[in-house]
N, CA, C and O of each residue as an XYZ file, in Angstrom:
316
protein
N      48.308     16.077     -0.605
C      47.397     15.152      0.073
C      46.484     14.471     -0.946
O      46.086     15.092     -1.932
N      46.156     13.223     -0.721
C      45.333     12.496     -1.691
C      43.874     12.968     -1.717
O      43.189     12.769     -2.720
N      43.389     13.584     -0.645
C      41.980     13.972     -0.590
C      41.726     15.380     -1.096
O      40.574     15.814     -1.138
N      42.771     16.110     -1.482
C      42.575     17.479     -1.950
C      41.747     17.505     -3.226
O      40.850     18.336     -3.369
N      42.036     16.619     -4.134
C      41.268     16.565     -5.382
C      39.811     16.216     -5.131
O      38.918     16.802     -5.743
N      39.564     15.275     -4.248
C      38.195     14.877     -3.934
C      37.453     16.023     -3.243
O      36.283     16.268     -3.540
N      38.115     16.720     -2.332
C      37.478     17.846     -1.649
C      37.146     18.960     -2.645
O      36.094     19.592     -2.551
N      38.051     19.193     -3.599
C      37.791     20.201     -4.618
C      36.567     19.808     -5.451
O      35.731     20.658     -5.755
N      36.455     18.529     -5.820
C      35.321     18.053     -6.596
C      34.019     18.174     -5.808
O      32.988     18.546     -6.370
N      34.057     17.862     -4.517
C      32.853     17.953     -3.684
C      32.406     19.403     -3.557
O      31.216     19.700     -3.660
N      33.369     20.314     -3.332
C      33.014     21.740     -3.243
C      32.411     22.241     -4.550
O      31.430     22.985     -4.541
N      32.993     21.837     -5.666
C      32.480     22.234     -6.981
C      31.063     21.684     -7.194
O      30.199     22.395     -7.705
N      30.820     20.439     -6.811
C      29.499     19.835     -6.969
C      28.470     20.542     -6.106
O      27.356     20.799     -6.563
N      28.822     20.862     -4.865
C      27.892     21.561     -3.979
C      27.582     22.953     -4.508
O      26.441     23.408     -4.427
N      28.585     23.630     -5.047
C      28.377     24.955     -5.625
C      27.427     24.875     -6.817
O      26.544     25.718     -6.972
N      27.613     23.860     -7.653
C      26.741     23.692     -8.823
C      25.308     23.370     -8.400
O      24.355     23.884     -8.985
N      25.157     22.524     -7.387
C      23.812     22.188     -6.913
C      23.128     23.382     -6.258
O      21.909     23.527     -6.353
N      23.897     24.232     -5.600
C      23.329     25.420     -4.982
C      22.812     26.389     -6.042
O      21.819     27.083     -5.825
N      23.482     26.431     -7.181
C      23.053     27.327     -8.260
C      21.764     26.829     -8.911
O      20.941     27.640     -9.337
N      21.576     25.536     -8.995
C      20.348     24.977     -9.578
C      19.602     24.203     -8.501
O      19.641     22.973     -8.471
N      18.929     24.921     -7.624
C      18.258     24.312     -6.477
C      17.086     23.425     -6.907
O      16.815     22.412     -6.262
N      16.392     23.788     -7.981
C      15.270     22.972     -8.455
C      15.718     21.597     -8.895
O      15.084     20.592     -8.574
N      16.817     21.557     -9.632
C      17.353     20.268    -10.068
C      17.809     19.442     -8.871
O      17.559     18.238     -8.807
N      18.474     20.091     -7.928
C      18.963     19.376     -6.742
C      17.801     18.795     -5.951
O      17.860     17.648     -5.509
N      16.748     19.581     -5.770
C      15.587     19.101     -5.023
C      14.916     17.942     -5.751
O      14.519     16.959     -5.126
N      14.791     18.056     -7.075
C      14.194     16.986     -7.859
C      15.034     15.712     -7.770
O      14.487     14.618     -7.631
N      16.342     15.846     -7.847
C      17.219     14.677     -7.766
C      17.124     14.006     -6.398
O      17.049     12.780     -6.312
N      17.127     14.800     -5.332
C      17.051     14.236     -3.977
C      15.708     13.556     -3.749
O      15.656     12.468     -3.175
N      14.613     14.187     -4.194
C      13.290     13.576     -4.018
C      13.154     12.293     -4.842
O      12.543     11.328     -4.382
N      13.710     12.274     -6.038
C      13.661     11.071     -6.860
C      14.436      9.931     -6.208
O      13.966      8.794     -6.169
N      15.617     10.240     -5.702
C      16.398      9.210     -5.008
C      15.672      8.703     -3.764
O      15.638      7.499     -3.511
N      15.094      9.617     -2.992
C      14.383      9.215     -1.778
C      13.188      8.332     -2.113
O      12.943      7.333     -1.437
N      12.443      8.697     -3.155
C      11.296      7.893     -3.554
C      11.725      6.512     -4.051
O      11.094      5.509     -3.720
N      12.780      6.461     -4.832
C      13.270      5.180     -5.334
C      13.776      4.278     -4.226
O      13.480      3.084     -4.214
N      14.529      4.830     -3.306
C      15.060      4.032     -2.188
C      13.921      3.550     -1.294
O      13.920      2.402     -0.849
N      12.952      4.425     -1.032
C      11.815      4.045     -0.194
C      10.968      2.958     -0.829
O      10.556      2.013     -0.156
N      10.705      3.091     -2.139
C       9.902      2.080     -2.831
C      10.630      0.742     -2.880
O      10.013     -0.306     -2.692
N      11.929      0.769     -3.130
C      12.708     -0.471     -3.168
C      12.704     -1.153     -1.805
O      12.564     -2.373     -1.721
N      12.854     -0.382     -0.753
C      12.841     -0.939      0.598
C      11.482     -1.555      0.919
O      11.411     -2.644      1.488
N      10.405     -0.861      0.556
C       9.066     -1.375      0.833
C       8.805     -2.667      0.067
O       8.254     -3.612      0.631
N       9.186     -2.727     -1.195
C       8.951     -3.932     -1.989
C       9.796     -5.090     -1.477
O       9.306     -6.216     -1.385
N      11.053     -4.832     -1.142
C      11.887     -5.918     -0.617
C      11.341     -6.435      0.707
O      11.355     -7.641      0.953
N      10.858     -5.532      1.565
C      10.283     -5.955      2.842
C       9.067     -6.844      2.611
O       8.900     -7.859      3.286
N       8.218     -6.465      1.657
C       7.035     -7.267      1.354
C       7.431     -8.630      0.791
O       6.878     -9.651      1.201
N       8.370     -8.658     -0.130
C       8.815     -9.929     -0.713
C       9.445    -10.809      0.359
O       9.213    -12.018      0.383
N      10.231    -10.221      1.234
C      10.857    -11.019      2.297
C       9.792    -11.616      3.212
O       9.844    -12.803      3.536
N       8.822    -10.794      3.630
C       7.801    -11.289      4.553
C       6.923    -12.367      3.923
O       6.501    -13.296      4.611
N       6.644    -12.255      2.628
C       5.730    -13.200      1.992
C       6.459    -14.437      1.458
O       5.956    -15.552      1.594
N       7.628    -14.252      0.858
C       8.263    -15.365      0.150
C       9.528    -15.917      0.796
O       9.752    -17.126      0.752
N      10.339    -15.089      1.379
C      11.666    -15.531      1.787
C      11.814    -15.903      3.258
O      12.700    -16.679      3.617
N      10.961    -15.362      4.100
C      11.080    -15.626      5.534
C      10.787    -17.096      5.825
O       9.821    -17.642      5.292
N      11.588    -17.740      6.649
C      11.313    -19.143      6.974
C      10.012    -19.285      7.755
O       9.582    -18.371      8.459
N       9.404    -20.448      7.611
C       8.148    -20.696      8.316
C       8.377    -20.739      9.828
O       9.421    -21.208     10.281
N       7.415    -20.257     10.606
C       7.599    -20.206     12.063
C       7.286    -21.532     12.753
O       6.598    -21.555     13.773
N       7.785    -22.625     12.204
C       7.570    -23.944     12.783
C       8.918    -24.572     13.101
O       9.920    -24.279     12.449
N       8.934    -25.442     14.111
C      10.201    -26.061     14.492
C      10.650    -27.099     13.471
O      11.850    -27.272     13.259
N       9.703    -27.796     12.832
C      10.038    -28.812     11.829
C       9.217    -28.551     10.556
O       8.249    -29.269     10.306
N       9.570    -27.563      9.763
C       8.748    -27.256      8.585
C       8.773    -28.352      7.529
O       7.892    -28.388      6.670
N       9.751    -29.241      7.565
C       9.793    -30.331      6.593
C       8.711    -31.377      6.861
O       8.453    -32.231      6.012
N       8.079    -31.318      8.031
C       7.029    -32.276      8.365
C       5.630    -31.741      8.060
O       4.643    -32.424      8.336
N       5.523    -30.552      7.504
C       4.219    -29.998      7.149
C       3.666    -30.722      5.938
O       4.410    -31.097      5.032
N       2.369    -30.916      5.926
C       1.707    -31.569      4.805
C       0.539    -30.701      4.352
O       0.045    -29.860      5.103
N       0.106    -30.918      3.116
C      -1.055    -30.226      2.589
C      -2.098    -31.276      2.253
O      -1.816    -32.246      1.550
N      -3.296    -31.075      2.758
C      -4.368    -32.024      2.506
C      -5.430    -31.329      1.670
O      -5.707    -30.144      1.857
N      -6.022    -32.076      0.749
C      -7.111    -31.523     -0.047
C      -8.131    -32.612     -0.301
O      -7.828    -33.805     -0.266
N      -9.339    -32.168     -0.555
C     -10.436    -33.094     -0.808
C     -10.968    -32.811     -2.207
O     -11.222    -31.660     -2.561
N     -11.133    -33.845     -2.982
C     -11.676    -33.683     -4.328
C     -13.048    -34.361     -4.365
O     -13.204    -35.532     -4.018
N     -14.023    -33.580     -4.797
C     -15.397    -34.062     -4.827
C     -15.724    -34.523     -6.244
O     -15.432    -33.820     -7.211
N     -16.328    -35.704     -6.366
C     -16.592    -36.308     -7.674
C     -17.555    -35.477     -8.519
O     -17.439    -35.469     -9.744
N     -18.510    -34.774     -7.888
C     -19.497    -34.004     -8.647
C     -18.862    -32.842     -9.415
O     -19.431    -32.379    -10.404
N     -17.722    -32.375     -8.989
C     -17.094    -31.225     -9.622
C     -16.225    -31.605    -10.810
O     -15.689    -30.719    -11.476
N     -16.068    -32.880    -11.097
C     -15.215    -33.285    -12.217
C     -15.795    -32.829    -13.548
O     -15.045    -32.511    -14.471
N     -17.127    -32.792    -13.660
C     -17.755    -32.343    -14.902
C     -17.608    -30.833    -15.068
O     -17.453    -30.346    -16.189
N     -17.655    -30.100    -13.981
C     -17.556    -28.649    -14.032
C     -16.115    -28.220    -14.250
O     -15.833    -27.340    -15.063
N     -15.212    -28.845    -13.522
C     -13.792    -28.527    -13.593
C     -13.017    -29.749    -14.088
O     -12.529    -30.527    -13.269
N     -12.890    -29.937    -15.396
C     -12.258    -31.165    -15.899
C     -10.767    -31.257    -15.577
O     -10.180    -32.332    -15.702
N     -10.152    -30.167    -15.172
C      -8.727    -30.253    -14.834
C      -8.500    -30.926    -13.495
O      -7.378    -31.340    -13.203
N      -9.533    -31.046    -12.674
C      -9.392    -31.709    -11.374
C      -9.533    -33.219    -11.576
O     -10.624    -33.708    -11.872
N      -8.478    -33.924    -11.422
C      -8.529    -35.391    -11.580
C      -7.682    -36.036    -10.522
O      -7.585    -37.262    -10.472
């Protein structure tokens, strides 16, 4: 059978992990922490940057700003 070799490898791996429980626990906790952190960061990036705007015509949105002449001396980059 093609799965006999794979089953033998899985049994051997489980036996080895059972013998070194500290290493197994550390590996599982590290994987869980990494997967959880990756999921949380991707969720945040999706919500902030990738999710489409909740408007029916987002191409019609405009940005308006007001520039005050008195601030040109304070902030010379505003022109």
